[in-house]
N, C-alpha and C positions, 0 to 999 in steps of 0.2 A: 454539575452537569444539568444542573433543574432547568436553565434556558434552553437544553436542545431538547427537553421533552416533546415529544410528540412532532418534532421534526425531521426531515428524510438523511438520512444518512447511506450512502455508495462505498462500498468495501470491494476493491478490484480480487481477482486472486482470492475468493472466498470458500473454496471446495476443499483447503486443509490448511494444516500448519499452524502460523500467524495470521491469513487471515481468515480461517474459521474462529479463530479464539475471538478476535474482533469483531467480527459480525455478532457472534453471538453476546459479547459484551455490551456492545450497543443495543443491542436488542433487549439485553435485562435491563439497561439504563433507561431505556423509555422512548427510543429512537425508531423510528421507523426505518428498517433498515434492510436495504437490497444489496444480497451479494450477489456480484459478477464473478462469472467462471467458466471454462468449456466443460467443465464434468459437473452439471446443475443439478444433477441427480445428487450430489454430495452433498449439495448446500440444501438441498430440500431434507436431507438426514439429519443435518444438524438440529432440525425443530426439536428432535426426539429426545435432546438431550437438552432443551429447556422448558421451564414452566409454562403452561397453557398459554399466560398473557402474552410472555417475550415471544413464546414460537410462531404467537398469532401477528407478531410484528416483523417479523423476517420473512423475507420474501426471495425466490431465487431468480436469477434472470441469465440466460444464456449468452456469454461476450468475449470474445476472443478480442484481446485489446493489442494483439498484433496485426489486426485487421481494419483497418481505418474504416470501413464501412460498418463494420459490426458497431464498433464508438456510437459512430451517429446515429445509427437505428436504436440503441439501446438507450443512449442520453434522453433521444427525442418520445420514448416508450415512457420513460422516466416523468418526463414533462409533463407526459399527456394522463400518466394515470396516479402522481403523486405529487404531481407541483412544480417539481423542481429539487434541486440540490442544496442540500443546507451545511452538509461534509462530506467529506471527497476522502478515502483512505485509500491510496496508490500502493496494494501491496506486490501484487501480480510481479513476478521476475523468474526468470529462469538461470541457468546456466550450460553451456554445453562442455563435456570434459575433452577438451584437445589441446594442443600446441599452440600457441598463436603465430608461429610461423610456419607450423604446417601446410602444405598445399590440399587443395581441394577441401575446406571448410567453409566455404564463401556461405552456403546455406545455413551454417549453424552461427556465423558470425552475424547475418541477418535477421535471424530470428532472437537471438539476444539482443541486438540491439532494437529492433522495433517493439520487442514487451517491455524491456528494462526503461529504455528512455524513451523514445517516441510513442507507444502507447500511452506513458506516464504523462506525456505533454499533451497527449488531443484528449485525453479521457481529463486532467487539468482546466485546458481551454474549454469544454463542455461545462463544466461544473463551475467556472469562475463567471463565463456567460449567463448561466441561471441566477448565479450568485448576485450580479451585477444588475440584471433584469428586475428581479424582483425587491432588490434594495436591501439586500440579507448581508451581515458580519458572519460570511462563514467561516470554513475553516476546510485548509487542505492539508494531508498530510503525506508524506512519503516516506516509505519505509524502505530504506536504504542500508548501509552494511558499514561496517567497520573498516572494509577493503575499499570504501570511499576514502578516506582517510589516510591509509598506507597501504601498500601492496603486499598480503599476504603470502610468505613463502610455501605456496600449496602448490604441489604439480597441477597441471591442467585446468586451471580457472580462465585458461584465455583470454577474451574480450569482459568479462563480469566484473573485474574491479574498475575496467576502464568505463564501464558504465555507471557504476556506483560513484563516481569521481563525477561524472557529467550529471548525476543529481544532486550534489552537492553544488554544483554550479547553477543548476537550473534554479535550485532552490534559492538561493541568491537572487539570481536574476529575478525571481518572482515577486520576491519581497520587495525589490525596486519597483518592479512596474506596478503593484498594487497599492504602493505609496503615493508614487508618482499619480497617479489615478485618483488619488484622493479617497480610497478605500478603506475600512478598518476589518478588511478580511484579511486572516492569519496564513500562514505558511507554516509547517514544520518538518524539519526531515529527522528521523529516529535511523539511528545506525547503532545494528545490532553486532556483538561479538557472535559467533557462533554456537546456532539456535538448534534444536533437538528437531528437525523436520523434514519432511521429502526431500527438499534442495539436496540435503547431504549423502542422500542414497547415492552409494558406487564412490563417493569422494573418501580416498583413505585417510580419515580422522583418525588418531593414536588412540588407542583404547582408554587410556588415563586422562583425556584432555577434557575439561571442562565446558558444561554444553549451560546455555539457556533455555529456559524452557519457554514455549510460544506464549503463556498466560504472562509471561512478565513483560514482554512487549506490549503486549495488549493493554497490560496496565500504564505504562508509559504512556502510550495513546492519549485514555481515558485522562490522564494528568494532564496533557498536552491540550485538551480539547475542551478539559474542565476550566481551565484557570479564566482569570477576570477578564470583561472585554480589554482594559489597559494593557493586560498581558500577552507577549509572544514569547515560548519558547518556541527558540529555530531552531536550534539542533539541539537532539539527546545520544549522547554515545553510551552504550549499555554494554558492559562487559561481565562476564562470569567471573569471579571472583578467581586467581588463580591464570587466567589467560595467560598468554605470551604475548600477544601479537598486541 
């Protein structure tokens, strides 16, 4: 992680769960860390959980990644204030609990697609432009899901697994584009199994089902971005021991 010391990391969906842990760990690792979230006050509260020096490196910005103008405004502000983006962690993701074939769910479909897919791509576009313009060998990390490798037999996940399958294809497309452009920018997809976070609130999870902790995923992100320049961890699948999926 030494080469990232003092560099700029952006984490979307940083108000809770995996995103909050990643934001805190990046700040502790020496990176100037900008946590993006709709609930920006919760990112500010994360500073209370950090040593003073790390807390001073964590900055909160209000941004809804499902809104294109929000993304454009936020990344321009990051460029103006901090110079640009060296590491982007696309963590923001939502699920809406209804059946895929139910009528009247179009608004939920659009919300999940806009956040989990379109927002991820648009944030990546801005980060990639910043890296190319400044000739930085940066790193883009997508927090995906094992639902992008199979379709869990859980009720009412709706289009969520479809969005994560999309992220898997998007990650590979980005790798090809980065290579063909002659850059050494890396892209990594991290696909956790079930993680004990707010996204599972209301989901009918069996009481005995093993779960990962948010810090398990954050540790994987730090491992991936901490690899030597010639090493690209393209996909990481992380499951709790005993998971049946």
